[in-house]
C-alpha positions in Angstrom: 0.0 0.0 0.0 2.7 2.5 0.9 4.7 1.8 -2.4 1.4 2.5 -4.3 0.8 5.8 -2.4 4.4 6.9 -3.0 4.1 6.3 -6.7 0.8 8.1 -6.8 2.1 11.0 -4.9 3.7 12.9 -7.9 4.1 16.6 -8.3 1.0 17.4 -10.2 0.9 20.7 -12.0 -2.4 20.9 -13.9 -5.8 20.4 -12.1 -9.5 20.0 -12.8 -10.9 23.6 -12.5 -14.1 23.1 -10.8 -13.1 20.4 -8.2 -13.2 21.4 -4.6 -11.4 19.8 -1.7 -13.4 19.8 1.6 -11.7 21.9 4.3 -12.4 19.1 6.9 -10.4 16.7 4.7 -7.3 18.9 4.6 -7.7 19.2 8.4 -7.4 15.4 8.5 -4.3 15.5 6.4 -2.8 18.1 8.8 -3.8 16.0 11.8 -1.9 13.0 10.1 1.2 15.3 9.7 1.0 16.6 13.3 1.4 12.9 14.5 4.8 12.6 12.7 8.0 12.8 14.6 9.3 16.4 15.3 12.6 17.6 16.3 12.9 17.8 19.9 9.1 17.1 19.8 8.6 20.9 19.8 5.9 20.7 16.9 6.6 24.2 15.7 4.8 23.9 12.5 1.4 25.5 11.8 -0.8 25.5 8.8 -2.9 27.8 6.9 -5.6 26.4 4.6 -6.8 28.3 1.7 -9.8 27.1 -0.2 -11.7 30.3 -1.1 -11.3 30.6 -5.0 -10.4 34.2 -4.9 -7.7 33.7 -2.4 -6.3 30.8 -4.2 -6.3 32.9 -7.4 -4.4 35.6 -5.4 -1.8 33.2 -4.2 -1.3 31.5 -7.4 1.0 34.1 -9.1 3.3 34.2 -6.0 4.2 30.5 -6.8 6.6 29.0 -9.4 5.9 25.6 -10.7 8.5 23.5 -12.7 10.5 26.4 -14.1 12.9 23.9 -15.9 10.0 22.7 -18.3 10.0 26.3 -19.7 6.3 26.4 -19.8 3.9 28.3 -17.7 2.4 26.0 -15.2 -0.4 25.5 -14.2 -2.0 26.5 -17.4 -4.6 29.2 -17.3 -7.8 27.7 -15.8 -6.1 24.5 -14.4 -4.8 25.8 -11.1 -5.0 24.2 -7.8 -8.3 24.1 -5.8 -6.6 24.9 -2.5 -3.3 25.7 -0.8 -1.9 24.7 2.5 0.8 27.1 3.7 3.1 25.5 6.0 4.7 27.9 8.6 7.3 27.6 11.3 6.2 29.3 14.5 9.3 31.1 15.8 7.6 31.8 19.0 8.1 28.1 19.8 11.7 27.9 18.5 14.0 29.8 16.1 13.8 28.4 12.5 17.0 26.4 12.4 18.0 23.7 9.6 17.0 20.9 11.9 13.3 22.0 11.8 13.3 21.9 8.0 13.5 18.0 8.4 10.1 18.5 10.2 8.8 20.4 7.2 9.8 17.7 4.6 8.3 15.0 6.9 5.0 16.8 7.3 4.8 17.9 3.6 5.2 14.5 2.3 2.7 13.1 4.9 0.2 15.4 3.6 0.8 14.6 0.1 0.5 10.9 0.8 -2.7 11.6 2.5 -3.9 13.5 -0.7 -2.9 10.6 -2.9 -4.8 8.3 -0.6 -7.9 10.4 -1.3 -7.2 10.2 -5.1 -6.1 13.8 -5.0 -2.6 15.4 -5.7 -0.6 18.5 -5.6 2.8 20.1 -5.7 5.2 21.1 -3.0 6.4 24.5 -3.8 9.3 26.0 -2.1 9.7 29.1 -4.5 7.2 31.5 -2.9 8.6 34.5 -0.9 7.9 34.0 2.7 7.6 37.9 3.2 5.0 38.2 0.4 3.1 35.3 1.7 3.0 36.6 5.3 1.7 40.0 4.1 -0.9 38.5 1.7 -2.2 36.2 4.3 -2.0 38.6 7.2 0.2 36.2 9.2 1.9 37.4 12.5 5.6 37.9 12.4 6.2 34.7 14.3 4.8 32.6 11.6 7.5 32.0 8.9 6.0 30.4 5.6 8.4 27.6 4.7 6.5 25.7 2.0 3.3 25.8 0.0 1.3 22.9 -1.0 -0.9 23.3 -4.1 -3.7 20.8 -4.0 -6.4 19.6 -6.4 -7.9 16.8 -8.6 -4.9 16.2 -10.9 -5.4 16.5 -14.7 -2.1 15.9 -15.9 -0.4 12.6 -16.4 2.8 11.9 -14.5 5.0 8.8 -15.3 8.0 7.5 -13.4 10.8 6.2 -15.6 14.4 5.0 -15.0 17.0 7.7 -15.2 19.1 7.0 -18.4 22.8 7.6 -17.7 22.2 9.5 -14.6 20.0 12.1 -16.3 17.3 13.0 -13.8 15.9 16.0 -15.5 12.1 15.7 -15.9 10.4 16.5 -19.1 7.1 16.5 -21.1 6.6 14.9 -24.3 4.5 16.0 -27.3 1.2 14.5 -25.7 2.0 16.5 -22.6 2.9 13.5 -20.5 5.1 14.5 -17.7 8.0 11.9 -17.2 10.2 11.9 -13.9 13.4 10.0 -14.3 14.4 8.1 -11.1 17.9 6.7 -10.4 17.8 2.8 -10.3 18.3 0.9 -7.0 21.8 -0.2 -8.0 22.9 3.5 -8.2 21.5 4.4 -4.9 22.6 1.6 -2.7 26.3 1.9 -1.3 28.1 -1.4 -1.4 
C-alpha cells in the first residue's frame, strides 16, 4: 500500500478547474502530519488552509511551478483548488535547519494523504515568505516555509528509470510528464 501511495504522490501541476477539496479533509491530512516525529518534539509547524477561490487565485501568481519545463504551469484555468501554507512558529523555536526536516516529513505526509484520497498536488518552495506573510496577514512569528498546491490532478505523470544519470524531468508532445528516477543499483552503497 505504501509503495502504491508513494508512486501516486507525484508533483502534479495541472488540475480540474471546478473540483473542490473539503476543508475538513485537509484538516485530517494536517492531523496526520501532526502525528509525525518532530525535532525535540517541539511541533513548531502551523498550517494555513486556503480554499476560497479568490484567495487561491491571489496566491497562485506568487508561486513558481517546474521552471525547468520552460512552460507556464499550471496552465490558465487549471490551477489548484486549494493551498496549504506551512509555517514555522518562531515563538516556539527559532527556525534552524533541523526544523526543515520536520517540514519535509510533514509535507510528504500531507501529500501521501492527498494521494490516498485520489487527489494530488505539488510541494512549492519558491514563494517569498515575506510576500506570503503579508498577503495572508500572518503574525511575524509565523514564517512560511512551504506551500502545497492541491487539487484533482488533470496531468499524467509517469516514473521512468534515469538514463545515464539524467534525472531531468520533461514533457513529451502529448503533454505526459516523465520523471526519471535513479535505479536501485545506483543508490545503494556497497
